[in-house]
MOPAC internal coordinates of N, CA, C and O (Angstrom, degrees):
PM7 1SCF
backbone

  N    0.0000 0     0.00 0     0.00 0    0    0    0
  C    1.3298 1     0.00 0     0.00 0    1    0    0
  C    1.5313 1   112.59 1     0.00 0    2    1    0
  O    1.2310 1   120.62 1   -62.56 1    3    2    1
  N    1.3612 1   116.42 1   117.44 1    3    2    1
  C    1.4610 1   116.70 1  -167.42 1    5    3    2
  C    1.5375 1   110.96 1   -89.91 1    6    5    3
  O    1.2310 1   120.34 1   164.42 1    7    6    5
  N    1.3602 1   116.96 1   -15.58 1    7    6    5
  C    1.4298 1   121.99 1  -175.41 1    9    7    6
  C    1.5524 1   111.06 1   -97.05 1   10    9    7
  O    1.2310 1   120.02 1  -105.43 1   11   10    9
  N    1.3320 1   117.56 1    74.57 1   11   10    9
  C    1.4178 1   121.74 1  -177.62 1   13   11   10
  C    1.5530 1   108.24 1   -99.40 1   14   13   11
  O    1.2310 1   119.76 1   -33.64 1   15   14   13
  N    1.2294 1   118.07 1   146.36 1   15   14   13
  C    1.4468 1   124.61 1   177.39 1   17   15   14
  C    1.4506 1   118.74 1   -85.01 1   18   17   15
  O    1.2310 1   120.71 1   -34.39 1   19   18   17
  N    1.3383 1   116.25 1   145.61 1   19   18   17
  C    1.4541 1   126.26 1   174.58 1   21   19   18
  C    1.4171 1   108.08 1  -114.35 1   22   21   19
  O    1.2310 1   118.03 1   -50.06 1   23   22   21
  N    1.4606 1   121.36 1   129.94 1   23   22   21
  C    1.5555 1   119.68 1   178.61 1   25   23   22
  C    1.5031 1   107.49 1   -93.68 1   26   25   23
  O    1.2310 1   121.70 1   -63.76 1   27   26   25
  N    1.3755 1   114.35 1   116.24 1   27   26   25
  C    1.3829 1   125.78 1   176.49 1   29   27   26
  C    1.5200 1   111.44 1   -71.36 1   30   29   27
  O    1.2310 1   118.25 1   140.03 1   31   30   29
  N    1.2229 1   120.95 1   -39.97 1   31   30   29
  C    1.4769 1   125.40 1  -175.59 1   33   31   30
  C    1.6261 1   110.05 1  -173.75 1   34   33   31
  O    1.2310 1   126.28 1    -4.89 1   35   34   33
  N    1.2959 1   105.52 1   175.11 1   35   34   33
  C    1.5090 1   113.08 1   178.97 1   37   35   34
  C    1.5504 1   107.06 1  -136.56 1   38   37   35
  O    1.2310 1   122.82 1   -42.14 1   39   38   37
  N    1.3643 1   112.20 1   137.86 1   39   38   37
  C    1.4226 1   122.59 1  -174.05 1   41   39   38
  C    1.3600 1   112.11 1  -117.53 1   42   41   39
  O    1.2310 1   115.53 1   -33.94 1   43   42   41
  N    1.4007 1   126.08 1   146.06 1   43   42   41
  C    1.4122 1   126.56 1  -174.44 1   45   43   42
  C    1.5839 1   110.36 1   -71.91 1   46   45   43
  O    1.2310 1   119.36 1   142.93 1   47   46   45
  N    1.3248 1   118.83 1   -37.07 1   47   46   45
  C    1.4635 1   122.31 1   173.13 1   49   47   46
  C    1.4441 1   116.60 1  -127.47 1   50   49   47
  O    1.2310 1   118.72 1   -24.19 1   51   50   49
  N    1.3010 1   120.05 1   155.81 1   51   50   49
  C    1.5330 1   121.82 1  -178.13 1   53   51   50
  C    1.5568 1   110.81 1   -60.23 1   54   53   51
  O    1.2310 1   119.90 1   144.82 1   55   54   53
  N    1.4088 1   117.80 1   -35.18 1   55   54   53
  C    1.4190 1   116.44 1   177.02 1   57   55   54
  C    1.5502 1   118.48 1   -59.54 1   58   57   55
  O    1.2310 1   123.74 1   151.13 1   59   58   57
  N    1.2874 1   110.43 1   -28.87 1   59   58   57
  C    1.5389 1   121.78 1  -176.44 1   61   59   58
  C    1.5969 1   115.23 1   -63.61 1   62   61   59
  O    1.2310 1   124.00 1   157.30 1   63   62   61
  N    1.3473 1   109.94 1   -22.70 1   63   62   61
  C    1.4583 1   120.52 1  -171.81 1   65   63   62
  C    1.5193 1   112.34 1   -99.85 1   66   65   63
  O    1.2310 1   119.89 1   173.08 1   67   66   65
  N    1.2795 1   117.81 1    -6.92 1   67   66   65
  C    1.5479 1   118.89 1  -166.26 1   69   67   66
  C    1.5616 1   116.04 1   -72.70 1   70   69   67
  O    1.2310 1   121.15 1   148.22 1   71   70   69
  N    1.3100 1   115.41 1   -31.78 1   71   70   69
  C    1.4374 1   123.92 1   174.85 1   73   71   70
  C    1.5744 1   110.24 1   -61.26 1   74   73   71
  O    1.2310 1   120.50 1   120.33 1   75   74   73
  N    1.2782 1   116.66 1   -59.67 1   75   74   73
  C    1.3790 1   121.88 1  -177.59 1   77   75   74
  C    1.5171 1   111.62 1   -63.64 1   78   77   75
  O    1.2310 1   121.81 1   145.87 1   79   78   77
  N    1.3579 1   114.14 1   -34.13 1   79   78   77
  C    1.4957 1   116.35 1   174.75 1   81   79   78
  C    1.4655 1   112.85 1   -60.75 1   82   81   79
  O    1.2310 1   119.75 1   136.58 1   83   82   81
  N    1.3116 1   118.09 1   -43.42 1   83   82   81
  C    1.4651 1   124.56 1  -175.60 1   85   83   82
  C    1.5560 1   104.12 1   -65.85 1   86   85   83
  O    1.2310 1   120.54 1   136.70 1   87   86   85
  N    1.3897 1   116.57 1   -43.30 1   87   86   85
  C    1.4976 1   113.18 1  -171.28 1   89   87   86
  C    1.6043 1   106.68 1   -70.33 1   90   89   87
  O    1.2310 1   119.65 1   145.68 1   91   90   89
  N    1.1980 1   118.27 1   -34.32 1   91   90   89
  C    1.4659 1   123.26 1   178.80 1   93   91   90
  C    1.5386 1   109.51 1   -63.33 1   94   93   91
  O    1.2310 1   123.09 1   130.87 1   95   94   93
  N    1.2095 1   111.68 1   -49.13 1   95   94   93
  C    1.5774 1   117.82 1   176.14 1   97   95   94
  C    1.5121 1   115.24 1   -59.06 1   98   97   95
  O    1.2310 1   122.73 1   138.93 1   99   98   97
  N    1.3325 1   112.38 1   -41.07 1   99   98   97
  C    1.4601 1   113.82 1   177.83 1  101   99   98
  C    1.5613 1   117.15 1   -69.12 1  102  101   99
  O    1.2310 1   122.52 1   170.20 1  103  102  101
  N    1.2980 1   112.77 1    -9.80 1  103  102  101
  C    1.4918 1   121.14 1   174.58 1  105  103  102
  C    1.5276 1   110.03 1   -96.94 1  106  105  103
  O    1.2310 1   119.56 1   178.99 1  107  106  105
  N    1.2737 1   118.45 1    -1.01 1  107  106  105
  C    1.3826 1   121.83 1   170.64 1  109  107  106
  C    1.5416 1   109.14 1    97.95 1  110  109  107
  O    1.2310 1   117.54 1  -166.96 1  111  110  109
  N    1.3554 1   122.29 1    13.04 1  111  110  109
  C    1.3864 1   128.41 1  -174.52 1  113  111  110
  C    1.4162 1   110.90 1   -95.27 1  114  113  111
  O    1.2310 1   117.04 1   -56.79 1  115  114  113
  N    1.3937 1   123.24 1   123.21 1  115  114  113
  C    1.4233 1   122.45 1   179.87 1  117  115  114
  C    1.5411 1   109.31 1   -75.44 1  118  117  115
  O    1.2310 1   118.79 1   -42.78 1  119  118  117
  N    1.3104 1   119.91 1   137.22 1  119  118  117
  C    1.4093 1   122.56 1  -175.40 1  121  119  118
  C    1.5718 1   106.48 1  -121.96 1  122  121  119
  O    1.2310 1   120.78 1   -36.14 1  123  122  121
  N    1.2513 1   116.11 1   143.86 1  123  122  121
  C    1.4956 1   126.18 1   178.43 1  125  123  122
  C    1.5647 1   101.91 1  -122.91 1  126  125  123
  O    1.2310 1   118.88 1   -49.78 1  127  126  125
  N    1.2571 1   119.75 1   130.22 1  127  126  125
  C    1.5011 1   125.35 1   172.21 1  129  127  126
  C    1.5188 1   105.79 1  -107.64 1  130  129  127
  O    1.2310 1   121.82 1   -83.75 1  131  130  129
  N    1.2852 1   114.12 1    96.25 1  131  130  129
  C    1.5229 1   121.38 1   179.56 1  133  131  130
  C    1.5599 1   108.20 1   -70.86 1  134  133  131
  O    1.2310 1   120.24 1   -47.24 1  135  134  133
  N    1.3257 1   117.15 1   132.76 1  135  134  133
  C    1.4910 1   122.90 1   178.00 1  137  135  134
  C    1.5681 1   115.54 1    72.43 1  138  137  135
  O    1.2310 1   120.45 1  -174.54 1  139  138  137
  N    1.4354 1   116.75 1     5.46 1  139  138  137
  C    1.4681 1   120.71 1   173.05 1  141  139  138
  C    1.4967 1   110.17 1   -52.42 1  142  141  139
  O    1.2310 1   118.18 1   122.40 1  143  142  141
  N    1.2212 1   121.08 1   -57.60 1  143  142  141
  C    1.5117 1   123.68 1  -168.68 1  145  143  142
  C    1.5062 1   109.30 1   -63.56 1  146  145  143
  O    1.2310 1   122.34 1   141.91 1  147  146  145
  N    1.3832 1   113.12 1   -38.09 1  147  146  145
  C    1.4474 1   116.65 1   179.71 1  149  147  146
  C    1.4896 1   114.32 1   -61.60 1  150  149  147
  O    1.2310 1   122.24 1   139.10 1  151  150  149
  N    1.3292 1   113.31 1   -40.90 1  151  150  149
  C    1.4717 1   121.31 1  -179.18 1  153  151  150
  C    1.5164 1   108.90 1   -75.63 1  154  153  151
  O    1.2310 1   119.07 1   152.18 1  155  154  153
  N    1.3094 1   119.37 1   -27.82 1  155  154  153
  C    1.4843 1   116.81 1   174.29 1  157  155  154
  C    1.4351 1   111.69 1   -66.17 1  158  157  155
  O    1.2310 1   115.38 1   147.43 1  159  158  157
  N    1.3163 1   126.36 1   -32.57 1  159  158  157
  C    1.3002 1   131.56 1   176.16 1  161  159  158
  C    1.4582 1   116.63 1   -76.09 1  162  161  159
  O    1.2310 1   117.81 1   140.34 1  163  162  161
  N    1.3241 1   121.78 1   -39.66 1  163  162  161
  C    1.4071 1   125.20 1   177.97 1  165  163  162
  C    1.6407 1   110.37 1  -138.64 1  166  165  163
  O    1.2310 1   117.11 1  -103.59 1  167  166  165
  N    1.3224 1   123.10 1    76.41 1  167  166  165
  C    1.4184 1   127.17 1  -178.55 1  169  167  166
  C    1.6723 1   116.70 1   -53.14 1  170  169  167
  O    1.2310 1   122.28 1   160.72 1  171  170  169
  N    1.2845 1   113.25 1   -19.28 1  171  170  169
  C    1.4410 1   117.49 1  -167.82 1  173  171  170
  C    1.7316 1   107.43 1   -79.95 1  174  173  171
  O    1.2310 1   125.04 1   166.02 1  175  174  173
  N    1.3865 1   107.92 1   -13.98 1  175  174  173
  C    1.6557 1   106.77 1   175.14 1  177  175  174
  C    1.4092 1   113.23 1   -94.92 1  178  177  175
  O    1.2310 1   117.24 1  -165.57 1  179  178  177
  N    1.3173 1   122.87 1    14.43 1  179  178  177
  C    1.3767 1   126.50 1   179.67 1  181  179  178
  C    1.5560 1   115.67 1   -50.61 1  182  181  179
  O    1.2310 1   121.84 1   129.38 1  183  182  181
  N    1.3350 1   114.09 1   -50.62 1  183  182  181
  C    1.3778 1   122.04 1   179.45 1  185  183  182
  C    1.6067 1   109.73 1   -63.36 1  186  185  183
  O    1.2310 1   121.26 1   144.03 1  187  186  185
  N    1.1965 1   115.19 1   -35.97 1  187  186  185
  C    1.5743 1   118.83 1  -175.00 1  189  187  186
  C    1.4695 1   113.48 1   -73.04 1  190  189  187
  O    1.2310 1   121.18 1   153.89 1  191  190  189
  N    1.3979 1   115.35 1   -26.11 1  191  190  189
  C    1.5140 1   115.87 1  -176.50 1  193  191  190
  C    1.5420 1   106.24 1  -111.34 1  194  193  191
  O    1.2310 1   120.12 1  -176.95 1  195  194  193
  N    1.2883 1   117.37 1     3.05 1  195  194  193
  C    1.5085 1   116.67 1   179.22 1  197  195  194
  C    1.5330 1   115.64 1    84.67 1  198  197  195
  O    1.2310 1   119.75 1  -159.30 1  199  198  197
  N    1.2109 1   118.09 1    20.70 1  199  198  197
  C    1.4965 1   123.96 1   178.38 1  201  199  198
  C    1.4257 1   117.23 1    66.08 1  202  201  199
  O    1.2310 1   118.19 1    13.91 1  203  202  201
  N    1.3332 1   121.05 1  -166.09 1  203  202  201
  C    1.4280 1   127.89 1   173.06 1  205  203  202
  C    1.4515 1   117.88 1   -79.91 1  206  205  203
  O    1.2310 1   117.95 1   -60.48 1  207  206  205
  N    1.3014 1   121.51 1   119.52 1  207  206  205
  C    1.4229 1   122.34 1  -175.20 1  209  207  206
  C    1.4833 1   110.83 1   -93.39 1  210  209  207
  O    1.2310 1   121.64 1   -55.33 1  211  210  209
  N    1.3527 1   114.46 1   124.67 1  211  210  209
  C    1.4442 1   121.47 1   178.05 1  213  211  210
  C    1.5564 1   106.90 1   -87.67 1  214  213  211
  O    1.2310 1   121.39 1   -65.09 1  215  214  213
  N    1.3898 1   114.95 1   114.91 1  215  214  213
  C    1.3858 1   122.77 1  -178.62 1  217  215  214
  C    1.4284 1   115.96 1  -119.48 1  218  217  215
  O    1.2310 1   120.24 1   -32.75 1  219  218  217
  N    1.2845 1   117.14 1   147.25 1  219  218  217
  C    1.6597 1   120.85 1   177.20 1  221  219  218
  C    1.4684 1   105.91 1  -138.36 1  222  221  219
  O    1.2310 1   118.50 1   -17.84 1  223  222  221
  N    1.1687 1   120.47 1   162.16 1  223  222  221
  C    1.5921 1   126.64 1  -179.97 1  225  223  222
  C    1.5151 1   104.28 1   -68.17 1  226  225  223
  O    1.2310 1   122.37 1   -35.19 1  227  226  225
  N    1.3326 1   113.06 1   144.81 1  227  226  225
  C    1.4666 1   119.27 1  -172.50 1  229  227  226
  C    1.5518 1   109.26 1   -64.45 1  230  229  227
  O    1.2310 1   120.20 1   153.59 1  231  230  229
  N    1.3986 1   117.23 1   -26.41 1  231  230  229
  C    1.4812 1   118.06 1   177.66 1  233  231  230
  C    1.4138 1   113.78 1   -63.32 1  234  233  231
  O    1.2310 1   119.35 1   158.27 1  235  234  233
  N    1.4320 1   118.85 1   -21.73 1  235  234  233
  C    1.4922 1   122.55 1  -176.90 1  237  235  234
  C    1.4636 1   112.65 1  -106.00 1  238  237  235
  O    1.2310 1   121.36 1  -171.93 1  239  238  237
  N    1.3661 1   115.00 1     8.07 1  239  238  237
  C    1.4877 1   127.59 1  -170.77 1  241  239  238
  C    1.5839 1   105.77 1   -50.27 1  242  241  239
  O    1.2310 1   117.60 1   120.56 1  243  242  241
  N    1.4073 1   122.17 1   -59.44 1  243  242  241
  C    1.4200 1   121.14 1  -168.87 1  245  243  242
  C    1.5085 1   113.66 1   -73.83 1  246  245  243
  O    1.2310 1   118.88 1   146.99 1  247  246  245
  N    1.2959 1   119.74 1   -33.01 1  247  246  245
  C    1.4243 1   119.34 1   169.13 1  249  247  246
  C    1.5028 1   117.57 1   -66.31 1  250  249  247
  O    1.2310 1   122.95 1   150.05 1  251  250  249
  N    1.3443 1   111.95 1   -29.95 1  251  250  249
  C    1.4775 1   121.56 1   177.80 1  253  251  250
  C    1.6326 1   112.37 1   -66.28 1  254  253  251
  O    1.2310 1   127.15 1   129.41 1  255  254  253
  N    1.3935 1   103.84 1   -50.59 1  255  254  253
  C    1.4504 1   114.20 1  -179.82 1  257  255  254
  C    1.5545 1   112.11 1   -60.81 1  258  257  255
  O    1.2310 1   119.98 1   141.80 1  259  258  257
  N    1.3137 1   117.63 1   -38.20 1  259  258  257
  C    1.5257 1   120.03 1   178.19 1  261  259  258
  C    1.5585 1   110.63 1   -62.42 1  262  261  259
  O    1.2310 1   121.67 1   141.05 1  263  262  261
  N    1.3078 1   114.42 1   -38.95 1  263  262  261
  C    1.4824 1   115.87 1  -179.55 1  265  263  262
  C    1.4728 1   113.41 1   -80.53 1  266  265  263
  O    1.2310 1   119.23 1   148.20 1  267  266  265
  N    1.2294 1   119.07 1   -31.80 1  267  266  265
  C    1.5708 1   124.74 1   171.44 1  269  267  266
  C    1.4701 1   109.42 1   -64.47 1  270  269  267
  O    1.2310 1   119.99 1   141.94 1  271  270  269
  N    1.2934 1   117.62 1   -38.06 1  271  270  269
  C    1.4886 1   115.42 1  -179.21 1  273  271  270
  C    1.5349 1   115.43 1   -67.70 1  274  273  271
  O    1.2310 1   121.68 1   163.83 1  275  274  273
  N    1.4160 1   114.39 1   -16.17 1  275  274  273
  C    1.4238 1   119.24 1   177.16 1  277  275  274
  C    1.6438 1   108.92 1   -69.81 1  278  277  275
  O    1.2310 1   122.71 1   145.85 1  279  278  277
  N    1.3166 1   112.41 1   -34.15 1  279  278  277
  C    1.5329 1   121.37 1  -174.93 1  281  279  278
  C    1.5075 1   114.61 1   -94.22 1  282  281  279
  O    1.2310 1   118.59 1   147.53 1  283  282  281
  N    1.2653 1   120.29 1   -32.47 1  283  282  281
  C    1.3711 1   132.02 1  -169.17 1  285  283  282
  C    1.6029 1   109.31 1   -52.58 1  286  285  283
  O    1.2310 1   125.33 1   -47.50 1  287  286  285
  N    1.3258 1   107.37 1   132.50 1  287  286  285
  C    1.5801 1   115.53 1   177.48 1  289  287  286
  C    1.6233 1   104.07 1  -105.42 1  290  289  287
  O    1.2310 1   121.23 1   -56.76 1  291  290  289
  N    1.2182 1   115.24 1   123.24 1  291  290  289
  C    1.5249 1   121.21 1  -178.65 1  293  291  290
  C    1.5649 1   106.06 1   -95.14 1  294  293  291
  O    1.2310 1   124.30 1   -23.71 1  295  294  293
  N    1.5196 1   109.36 1   156.29 1  295  294  293
  C    1.3676 1   111.67 1  -174.50 1  297  295  294
  C    1.5573 1   112.80 1   -70.00 1  298  297  295
  O    1.2310 1   123.29 1   -32.77 1  299  298  297
  N    1.3707 1   111.30 1   147.23 1  299  298  297
  C    1.3769 1   117.03 1   171.07 1  301  299  298
  C    1.5945 1   113.15 1  -123.10 1  302  301  299
  O    1.2310 1   122.93 1   -13.76 1  303  302  301
  N    1.3505 1   112.00 1   166.24 1  303  302  301
  C    1.4277 1   115.20 1   178.34 1  305  303  302
  C    1.4824 1   115.94 1   -85.64 1  306  305  303
  O    1.2310 1   118.47 1     2.49 1  307  306  305
  N    1.2731 1   120.52 1  -177.51 1  307  306  305
  C    1.5738 1   123.10 1   177.40 1  309  307  306
  C    1.4450 1   113.64 1   -54.43 1  310  309  307
  O    1.2310 1   117.89 1   154.35 1  311  310  309
  N    1.4289 1   121.63 1   -25.65 1  311  310  309
  C    1.3680 1   127.01 1  -170.26 1  313  311  310
  C    1.5575 1   106.46 1   -93.82 1  314  313  311
  O    1.2310 1   118.09 1   170.20 1  315  314  313
  N    1.4088 1   121.25 1    -9.80 1  315  314  313
  C    1.4372 1   124.21 1  -175.16 1  317  315  314
  C    1.4561 1   115.04 1    92.51 1  318  317  315
  O    1.2310 1   120.12 1  -168.80 1  319  318  317
  N    1.3769 1   117.37 1    11.20 1  319  318  317
  C    1.4156 1   115.07 1  -177.17 1  321  319  318
  C    1.5132 1   105.72 1   -99.77 1  322  321  319
  O    1.2310 1   119.50 1   -28.69 1  323  322  321
  N    1.3345 1   118.56 1   151.31 1  323  322  321
  C    1.4257 1   125.26 1   179.99 1  325  323  322
  C    1.5917 1   112.93 1   -62.73 1  326  325  323
  O    1.2310 1   120.08 1   -43.42 1  327  326  325
  N    1.2499 1   117.46 1   136.58 1  327  326  325
  C    1.4702 1   122.38 1   178.42 1  329  327  326
  C    1.5621 1   105.65 1   -71.50 1  330  329  327
  O    1.2310 1   122.61 1   -53.72 1  331  330  329
  N    1.4119 1   112.61 1   126.28 1  331  330  329
  C    1.3724 1   116.98 1  -179.97 1  333  331  330
  C    1.5356 1   113.48 1  -101.32 1  334  333  331
  O    1.2310 1   119.39 1   -45.97 1  335  334  333
  N    1.1864 1   118.77 1   134.03 1  335  334  333
  C    1.5652 1   121.87 1  -171.57 1  337  335  334
  C    1.5270 1   101.63 1   -74.66 1  338  337  335
  O    1.2310 1   119.06 1   -42.90 1  339  338  337
  N    1.3965 1   119.40 1   137.10 1  339  338  337
  C    1.4832 1   125.28 1   179.56 1  341  339  338
  C    1.5149 1   110.18 1   -77.72 1  342  341  339
  O    1.2310 1   121.17 1   158.94 1  343  342  341
  N    1.2247 1   115.36 1   -21.06 1  343  342  341
  C    1.5493 1   117.91 1  -179.89 1  345  343  342
  C    1.5619 1   112.08 1   -85.37 1  346  345  343
  O    1.2310 1   120.41 1   123.97 1  347  346  345
  N    1.3909 1   116.82 1   -56.03 1  347  346  345
  C    1.5036 1   114.27 1  -172.78 1  349  347  346
  C    1.4786 1   110.50 1  -106.33 1  350  349  347
  O    1.2310 1   119.96 1   170.55 1  351  350  349
  N    1.3465 1   117.67 1    -9.45 1  351  350  349
  C    1.5004 1   121.20 1  -177.10 1  353  351  350
  C    1.5482 1   113.54 1    76.42 1  354  353  351
  O    1.2310 1   119.76 1  -172.54 1  355  354  353
  N    1.2994 1   118.07 1     7.46 1  355  354  353
  C    1.4667 1   119.01 1   173.55 1  357  355  354
  C    1.4681 1   115.21 1   -71.50 1  358  357  355
  O    1.2310 1   120.71 1   -33.42 1  359  358  357
  N    1.3349 1   116.25 1   146.58 1  359  358  357
  C    1.4593 1   118.16 1   172.70 1  361  359  358
  C    1.3811 1   114.82 1  -104.73 1  362  361  359
  O    1.2310 1   120.92 1  -123.02 1  363  362  361
  N    1.3670 1   115.84 1    56.98 1  363  362  361
  C    1.4708 1   122.59 1  -175.04 1  365  363  362
  C    1.5633 1   109.47 1  -132.72 1  366  365  363
  O    1.2310 1   122.67 1  -121.02 1  367  366  365
  N    1.4229 1   112.48 1    58.98 1  367  366  365
  C    1.3726 1   116.69 1   179.79 1  369  367  366
  C    1.5745 1   113.30 1  -105.33 1  370  369  367
  O    1.2310 1   123.71 1   -22.14 1  371  370  369
  N    1.4032 1   110.49 1   157.86 1  371  370  369
  C    1.5240 1   110.27 1   175.82 1  373  371  370
  C    1.5127 1   102.74 1  -135.67 1  374  373  371
  O    1.2310 1   121.02 1   -23.61 1  375  374  373
  N    1.3927 1   115.65 1   156.39 1  375  374  373
  C    1.4179 1   122.12 1  -178.78 1  377  375  374
  C    1.5510 1   107.80 1   -64.90 1  378  377  375
  O    1.2310 1   120.80 1   -43.55 1  379  378  377
  N    1.2723 1   116.08 1   136.45 1  379  378  377
  C    1.5507 1   121.36 1  -172.34 1  381  379  378
  C    1.4791 1   109.66 1  -129.93 1  382  381  379
  O    1.2310 1   121.04 1   -49.23 1  383  382  381
  N    1.3253 1   115.61 1   130.77 1  383  382  381
  C    1.5099 1   118.55 1   174.85 1  385  383  382
  C    1.5836 1   106.62 1  -122.27 1  386  385  383
  O    1.2310 1   119.84 1   -43.58 1  387  386  385
  N    1.3048 1   117.91 1   136.42 1  387  386  385
  C    1.4371 1   116.04 1   179.53 1  389  387  386
  C    1.4725 1   119.15 1   -87.79 1  390  389  387
  O    1.2310 1   123.78 1   156.01 1  391  390  389
  N    1.5635 1   110.36 1   -23.99 1  391  390  389
  C    1.4352 1   116.98 1   176.13 1  393  391  390
  C    1.5563 1   114.63 1    59.08 1  394  393  391
  O    1.2310 1   119.95 1  -147.82 1  395  394  393
  N    1.2553 1   117.71 1    32.18 1  395  394  393
  C    1.4874 1   126.55 1  -177.54 1  397  395  394
  C    1.5339 1   108.55 1   -90.94 1  398  397  395
  O    1.2310 1   118.69 1   -46.45 1  399  398  397
  N    1.3454 1   120.11 1   133.55 1  399  398  397
  C    1.3798 1   120.95 1   179.88 1  401  399  398
  C    1.6066 1   111.26 1    96.33 1  402  401  399
  O    1.2310 1   123.78 1   -36.34 1  403  402  401
  N    1.3306 1   110.36 1   143.66 1  403  402  401
  C    1.4421 1   113.69 1  -172.73 1  405  403  402
  C    1.6283 1   109.23 1   -66.53 1  406  405  403
  O    1.2310 1   121.59 1   145.44 1  407  406  405
  N    1.2871 1   114.57 1   -34.56 1  407  406  405
  C    1.4804 1   119.45 1  -177.27 1  409  407  406
  C    1.5842 1   108.60 1   -59.20 1  410  409  407
  O    1.2310 1   122.14 1   130.15 1  411  410  409
  N    1.3676 1   113.51 1   -49.85 1  411  410  409
  C    1.5939 1   120.81 1  -177.57 1  413  411  410
  C    1.4723 1   107.11 1   -69.75 1  414  413  411
  O    1.2310 1   115.24 1   147.44 1  415  414  413
  N    1.1695 1   126.63 1   -32.56 1  415  414  413
  C    1.5243 1   129.25 1   172.83 1  417  415  414
  C    1.5901 1   112.93 1   -64.37 1  418  417  415
  O    1.2310 1   122.47 1   135.51 1  419  418  417
  N    1.2588 1   112.88 1   -44.49 1  419  418  417
  C    1.5588 1   118.49 1   177.53 1  421  419  418
  C    1.5551 1   108.88 1   -76.35 1  422  421  419
  O    1.2310 1   118.89 1   138.38 1  423  422  421
  N    1.2576 1   119.73 1   -41.62 1  423  422  421
  C    1.4519 1   119.84 1  -172.59 1  425  423  422
  C    1.5930 1   105.53 1  -129.91 1  426  425  423
  O    1.2310 1   121.52 1  -104.02 1  427  426  425
  N    1.3724 1   114.69 1    75.98 1  427  426  425
  C    1.5070 1   121.16 1  -172.52 1  429  427  426
  C    1.6512 1   108.88 1   -61.77 1  430  429  427
  O    1.2310 1   120.63 1   150.29 1  431  430  429
  N    1.2865 1   116.41 1   -29.71 1  431  430  429
  C    1.4451 1   118.64 1  -173.84 1  433  431  430
  C    1.4915 1   114.85 1   -71.74 1  434  433  431
  O    1.2310 1   120.29 1   176.01 1  435  434  433
  N    1.3627 1   117.06 1    -3.99 1  435  434  433
  C    1.4868 1   120.58 1   175.91 1  437  435  434
  C    1.5984 1   108.06 1   -91.16 1  438  437  435
  O    1.2310 1   118.66 1   159.28 1  439  438  437
  N    1.2105 1   120.17 1   -20.72 1  439  438  437
  C    1.5668 1   120.01 1   175.83 1  441  439  438
  C    1.3812 1   116.43 1   -59.80 1  442  441  439
  O    1.2310 1   120.70 1   -47.40 1  443  442  441
  N    1.2812 1   116.26 1   132.60 1  443  442  441
  C    1.4723 1   120.16 1   179.24 1  445  443  442
  C    1.4669 1   108.76 1   -68.91 1  446  445  443
  O    1.2310 1   123.50 1   -36.66 1  447  446  445
  N    1.3672 1   110.90 1   143.34 1  447  446  445
  C    1.4762 1   121.99 1  -178.85 1  449  447  446
  C    1.4915 1   108.57 1   -68.40 1  450  449  447
  O    1.2310 1   119.39 1   -42.39 1  451  450  449
  N    1.4424 1   118.77 1   137.61 1  451  450  449
  C    1.3701 1   124.82 1   165.64 1  453  451  450
  C    1.5228 1   115.28 1  -134.13 1  454  453  451
  O    1.2310 1   120.89 1   -14.61 1  455  454  453
  N    1.2122 1   115.91 1   165.39 1  455  454  453
  C    1.4661 1   119.20 1  -176.16 1  457  455  454
  C    1.5468 1   113.90 1  -118.76 1  458  457  455
  O    1.2310 1   116.29 1   -43.05 1  459  458  457
  N    1.2822 1   124.66 1   136.95 1  459  458  457
  C    1.4631 1   123.12 1  -175.81 1  461  459  458
  C    1.5771 1   104.36 1  -123.24 1  462  461  459
  O    1.2310 1   122.17 1   -57.83 1  463  462  461
  N    1.2635 1   113.46 1   122.17 1  463  462  461
  C    1.4456 1   124.24 1  -179.35 1  465  463  462
  C    1.4828 1   106.41 1   -69.10 1  466  465  463
  O    1.2310 1   118.05 1   -50.80 1  467  466  465
  N    1.3985 1   121.32 1   129.20 1  467  466  465
  C    1.2167 1   125.85 1   177.98 1  469  467  466
  C    1.6359 1   113.42 1   -81.98 1  470  469  467
  O    1.2310 1   123.71 1   172.59 1  471  470  469
  N    1.3112 1   110.48 1    -7.41 1  471  470  469
  C    1.4436 1   115.70 1  -178.59 1  473  471  470
  C    1.4388 1   111.69 1   -88.60 1  474  473  471
  O    1.2310 1   119.73 1   126.94 1  475  474  473
  N    1.4457 1   118.12 1   -53.06 1  475  474  473
  C    1.4053 1   124.76 1  -172.65 1  477  475  474
  C    1.6153 1   110.12 1  -112.95 1  478  477  475
  O    1.2310 1   121.07 1   176.47 1  479  478  477
  N    1.2683 1   115.55 1    -3.53 1  479  478  477
  C    1.4829 1   121.29 1   179.38 1  481  479  478
  C    1.6177 1   113.46 1    72.36 1  482  481  479
  O    1.2310 1   121.47 1  -171.97 1  483  482  481
  N    1.2621 1   114.79 1     8.03 1  483  482  481
  C    1.4396 1   116.89 1   177.47 1  485  483  482
  C    1.5046 1   117.39 1   -64.12 1  486  485  483
  O    1.2310 1   116.87 1   -40.55 1  487  486  485
  N    1.2553 1   123.56 1   139.45 1  487  486  485
  C    1.6277 1   123.67 1  -176.48 1  489  487  486
  C    1.3919 1    99.16 1  -112.20 1  490  489  487
  O    1.2310 1   120.99 1   -49.46 1  491  490  489
  N    1.4424 1   115.72 1   130.54 1  491  490  489
  C    1.4803 1   122.15 1   179.31 1  493  491  490
  C    1.5889 1   104.84 1  -132.98 1  494  493  491
  O    1.2310 1   123.39 1   -17.94 1  495  494  493
  N    1.3397 1   111.11 1   162.06 1  495  494  493
  C    1.4850 1   115.24 1   175.50 1  497  495  494
  C    1.6206 1   108.85 1  -111.70 1  498  497  495
  O    1.2310 1   119.06 1   -37.57 1  499  498  497
  N    1.1456 1   119.39 1   142.43 1  499  498  497
  C    1.6121 1   119.69 1   178.11 1  501  499  498
  C    1.4119 1   105.37 1   -60.95 1  502  501  499
  O    1.2310 1   122.20 1   -34.90 1  503  502  501
  N    1.2824 1   113.39 1   145.10 1  503  502  501
  C    1.4462 1   124.63 1   172.57 1  505  503  502
  C    1.4413 1   118.66 1   -87.25 1  506  505  503
  O    1.2310 1   120.10 1   180.00 1  507  506  505

């Protein structure tokens, strides 16, 4: 099967993804929103299932990433400064949850916040 999907990002609610979806589609990129209908019927389970996943075909991955990077909001600390990766010093991190273990799957709001660098993929915890 040559038409596999690549997940660009995940959003808490279906409404949060509509602007970037429209921008990607205006550039001729097919967009699939995984779990969109499920969250439209029950938005309270968003954290438990990881939100709405914005997916594109792998053949459109590079073009989609370039467009998405124009809109993406990166993680900031309590003072409003961008989170800096300790490994590569990039300021391109997003909040990241592993959702490992039955407790964190049932009660995701108890999991400690982590950050994932989009440049080198390193996962760190705030100090």
